[in-house]
C-alpha positions in Angstrom: -24.1 30.9 -52.7 -26.3 27.8 -52.0 -26.6 26.7 -48.4 -23.1 27.8 -47.4 -22.9 29.8 -44.2 -21.4 33.2 -44.6 -19.7 34.6 -41.5 -21.2 37.9 -40.3 -19.4 41.0 -41.1 -19.4 44.3 -39.3 -19.1 47.2 -41.7 -16.7 49.9 -40.5 -15.3 47.8 -37.6 -12.7 45.3 -36.8 -13.3 41.7 -35.8 -13.1 40.8 -32.1 -9.8 39.2 -31.1 -10.0 35.5 -30.2 -9.6 34.6 -26.5 -6.1 33.5 -25.6 -5.7 29.8 -24.8 -5.5 28.8 -21.1 -2.1 28.8 -19.4 -1.0 25.2 -19.0 1.1 26.3 -15.9 -1.0 28.6 -13.7 0.8 30.5 -11.0 0.7 29.1 -7.5 -0.2 30.9 -4.3 1.7 34.0 -3.5 4.0 33.3 -0.6 3.6 36.9 0.6 -0.2 37.0 0.6 -1.0 33.3 0.8 -3.4 33.3 -2.1 -3.8 34.2 -5.7 -4.4 37.9 -6.4 -6.2 38.5 -3.2 -8.5 35.4 -3.5 -9.2 34.4 0.1 -10.1 30.9 -1.0 -6.4 30.1 -0.8 -5.8 31.7 2.6 -4.9 29.2 5.3 -7.6 28.8 8.0 -6.4 29.6 11.5 -8.3 27.8 14.3 -7.8 28.0 18.0 -6.8 24.7 19.5 -8.4 24.8 23.0 -6.5 21.7 24.1 -3.2 23.6 23.9 -4.5 27.0 25.0 -3.8 27.7 28.7 -6.7 29.0 30.7 -5.8 32.3 32.4 -5.4 32.0 36.1 -7.8 33.8 38.5 -5.0 35.9 40.0 -4.7 36.8 43.6 -7.9 36.0 45.5 -8.9 37.4 48.9 -9.0 35.0 51.9 -12.6 34.4 52.7 -12.1 32.5 56.0 -9.3 32.0 58.4 -8.0 28.5 59.0 -9.6 26.8 62.0 -7.5 25.6 64.9 -9.9 22.8 65.8 -11.1 19.8 63.8 -14.2 17.8 64.3 -15.3 14.2 63.4 -18.1 11.8 64.1 -16.7 8.4 65.0 -17.9 5.2 66.8 -16.5 3.3 69.8 -15.7 -0.3 68.9 -16.6 -3.3 71.1 -13.5 -2.7 73.3 -14.1 1.0 73.9 -11.4 2.1 71.4 -11.8 5.1 69.2 -9.7 7.2 66.9 -9.4 9.3 63.8 -6.3 9.5 61.6 -6.9 13.1 60.5 -7.5 14.4 63.9 -4.7 12.6 65.5 -2.4 13.8 62.7 -3.4 17.4 63.5 -2.6 16.7 67.1 0.7 15.0 66.1 -0.2 12.0 68.2 1.5 8.6 67.5 1.1 5.0 68.6 2.0 4.1 72.2 2.0 7.8 73.2 1.2 8.2 76.9 -2.1 10.1 77.6 -4.3 10.9 80.5 -8.1 10.3 80.3 -10.2 12.6 82.5 -13.9 13.3 82.8 -15.6 16.7 82.4 -18.6 17.6 84.6 -20.8 17.7 81.6 -20.2 14.1 80.9 -17.5 14.6 78.1 -14.2 12.7 78.0 -11.0 14.7 77.8 -7.9 12.9 76.5 -4.6 14.8 76.8 -1.0 14.1 75.9 0.7 13.4 79.2 4.1 11.8 79.8 2.9 10.8 83.3 -0.5 9.7 82.1 -1.8 6.3 83.2 -2.9 5.3 79.7 -1.4 5.1 76.2 -2.6 5.1 72.7 -2.8 1.7 71.1 -0.5 0.3 68.4 -3.0 1.5 65.8 -3.1 5.0 67.4 -6.4 4.7 69.1 -7.7 5.9 72.5 -8.7 2.9 74.6 -11.2 4.1 77.2 -11.7 1.7 80.2 -15.2 0.2 80.5 -15.9 1.8 83.9 -15.2 5.3 82.6 -17.5 4.7 79.6 -20.3 3.6 81.9 -19.7 6.5 84.2 -20.1 9.0 81.3 -23.0 7.1 79.9 -21.3 6.1 76.7 -22.4 2.8 75.2 -20.2 0.5 73.0 -20.7 1.1 69.3 -22.1 4.6 70.0 -21.3 7.4 67.7 -19.8 10.4 69.4 -18.4 13.8 68.4 -14.6 14.2 68.5 -13.1 17.7 68.9 -9.3 18.1 68.5 -7.7 21.0 70.4 -4.2 21.3 68.9 -3.1 24.2 71.1 -3.5 21.9 74.2 -2.7 18.6 72.5 -6.0 17.3 73.7 -9.1 15.5 72.4 -12.6 16.1 73.7 -15.2 13.3 73.2 -18.8 14.5 73.3 -22.1 12.6 73.1 -24.2 13.7 70.1 -26.7 15.3 72.4 -24.2 18.1 72.6 -25.0 18.9 69.0 -28.7 19.1 69.8 -28.0 21.7 72.5 -25.8 23.8 70.2 -27.4 23.6 66.8 -30.6 25.5 65.8 -33.9 23.8 66.6 -34.4 21.3 63.7 -38.2 21.4 64.0 -38.2 25.2 63.7 -35.9 25.0 60.7 -38.2 22.5 59.0 -41.3 24.8 59.5 -39.4 27.9 58.3 -37.8 26.3 55.2 -38.9 27.7 51.9 -38.4 26.6 48.3 -35.0 27.3 46.8 -35.0 30.6 44.9 -37.7 32.4 46.9 -36.5 35.5 48.7 -32.9 36.6 49.1 -30.3 34.1 50.4 -29.2 34.4 54.0 -25.5 34.8 54.6 -23.8 32.0 56.5 -21.5 34.5 58.3 -23.5 35.5 61.3 -22.3 37.5 64.3 -21.5 35.9 67.6 -24.5 35.7 69.9 -27.1 35.1 67.1 -29.7 32.6 68.3 -28.8 29.1 67.2 -25.2 30.1 66.3 -22.2 29.1 68.4 -19.9 32.0 69.1 -16.2 31.8 69.5 -16.4 32.0 73.3 -19.0 29.3 73.5 -17.1 27.1 71.1 -13.9 27.5 73.1 -15.8 26.6 76.3 -17.2 23.4 74.8 -13.9 22.3 73.2 -11.8 23.1 76.2 -14.2 21.3 78.6 
């Protein structure tokens, strides 16, 4: 036979059939399943687009605090004894050139009320112009910062010196000595009953605001 290669024969059997040639046109993805015979490599990927997904609303929330009828602000007298605050005067519905009366409380506070028969009027820029003699009588200096308290129910404005805050607020030196690092101990609720030391109750707040 020489060096010729003789194919191997299996006695008593049949030769294995040859593998079929590859299909030149393989089938595409199944429109019903999105892939080929369950092959998940052809399945489309579904991703959540957070830019178009609406965040669920919190729903109905309970009211934690009632709206306050008064408003407060810290403002400064100018060189001519004028003072004002756009937010407070908006709450009071005051407007420029509105007639007002300026009176003095026994504690040294100024009380400005809407008064058609008042002897004063708001300025063109809706500011209260306090005469210099009244400022000196109450001990207010020009360019002094004061506490403004709007009383909408009486259409009035009360002007306090900042020493009023020292009398009503807790002792700052005691607060400094009693302060502790954040996170130590349980937090203290800011909602304290009326009459607690250092806390202004509703009756005391009305007394101060109403003059």
